[in-house]
Legacy VTK file of the C-alpha trace (Angstrom):
# vtk DataFile Version 3.0
C-alpha trace
ASCII
DATASET POLYDATA
POINTS 93 float
35.652 -3.271 -2.090
33.298 -1.346 -3.750
29.947 -0.038 -2.711
28.445 -2.437 -5.401
30.172 -5.608 -4.062
28.476 -8.763 -2.193
27.987 -6.294 0.926
25.621 -4.313 -0.744
23.868 -6.478 -3.062
23.423 -8.461 0.546
21.517 -5.564 1.873
19.605 -5.200 -1.281
18.275 -8.676 -0.892
17.827 -8.357 2.699
15.655 -5.117 1.911
13.335 -6.824 -0.589
12.861 -9.407 1.658
11.643 -7.229 4.338
9.277 -5.461 1.766
8.067 -8.273 -0.425
8.328 -11.365 2.176
11.071 -14.160 2.327
8.254 -16.580 0.218
8.194 -14.078 -2.705
12.029 -13.310 -3.195
12.841 -17.029 -2.640
10.375 -17.887 -5.196
11.669 -15.071 -7.517
15.128 -16.146 -6.896
14.411 -19.783 -7.876
12.063 -18.929 -11.068
14.987 -16.533 -12.860
15.022 -17.584 -16.533
11.943 -19.337 -16.381
8.739 -18.446 -18.258
6.426 -16.114 -15.603
3.140 -17.576 -14.308
0.474 -14.992 -14.561
0.275 -13.107 -11.251
-3.005 -15.194 -10.056
-1.330 -18.550 -10.481
1.872 -17.447 -9.488
0.546 -16.381 -6.075
-0.243 -20.139 -5.687
3.436 -21.110 -5.553
4.550 -19.797 -2.100
1.313 -21.493 -0.394
2.569 -24.975 -2.182
5.964 -24.547 -1.292
4.933 -23.814 2.555
3.143 -27.299 2.245
6.660 -28.770 1.521
6.574 -29.093 -2.372
9.437 -28.466 -4.221
9.620 -25.527 -6.890
9.158 -27.251 -10.120
6.439 -29.348 -8.464
4.988 -26.107 -7.211
5.055 -23.930 -10.157
3.644 -27.189 -12.545
0.756 -27.594 -10.217
0.168 -23.657 -10.113
0.013 -23.686 -13.979
-3.254 -25.657 -13.475
-4.446 -22.044 -12.459
-3.846 -20.273 -15.261
-7.301 -19.790 -16.192
-8.558 -18.930 -12.566
-8.017 -15.308 -12.582
-11.251 -14.567 -10.754
-11.316 -17.525 -7.887
-10.019 -16.547 -4.414
-6.517 -17.690 -3.460
-8.019 -20.316 -1.624
-10.057 -21.828 -4.604
-6.682 -21.893 -6.687
-4.699 -23.737 -4.175
-7.285 -26.218 -3.837
-7.511 -26.844 -7.674
-3.796 -26.964 -7.592
-3.694 -29.703 -5.202
-6.302 -31.398 -7.207
-4.179 -31.125 -10.154
-1.301 -32.583 -8.148
-2.952 -35.700 -7.161
-4.025 -36.416 -10.728
-0.562 -35.872 -11.813
1.112 -37.786 -9.220
-1.413 -40.738 -10.027
-0.391 -40.761 -13.653
3.082 -40.483 -12.757
2.804 -43.767 -10.410
0.391 -45.353 -12.803
LINES 1 94
93 0 1 2 3 4 5 6 7 8 9 10 11 12 13 14 15 16 17 18 19 20 21 22 23 24 25 26 27 28 29 30 31 32 33 34 35 36 37 38 39 40 41 42 43 44 45 46 47 48 49 50 51 52 53 54 55 56 57 58 59 60 61 62 63 64 65 66 67 68 69 70 71 72 73 74 75 76 77 78 79 80 81 82 83 84 85 86 87 88 89 90 91 92
């Protein structure tokens, strides 16, 4: 087996998780191939995921924050949760 095989890739993934955090790397893996969110909106996704939301919903609701670059993370999360409530009401209605 070469050094670039599965063992080496696993080591790189472990190192990346240690450096950037498990939530960040999980988000990167799950959003591979999808259009990127602005950084300030992408920061909301791991928080929503920790609240139990699926990746697609978390990304959808984080898109509500794209025009909130100057807002705090707390304000962006609150805004995303408000958007999620409106969207869920529309889905149910």
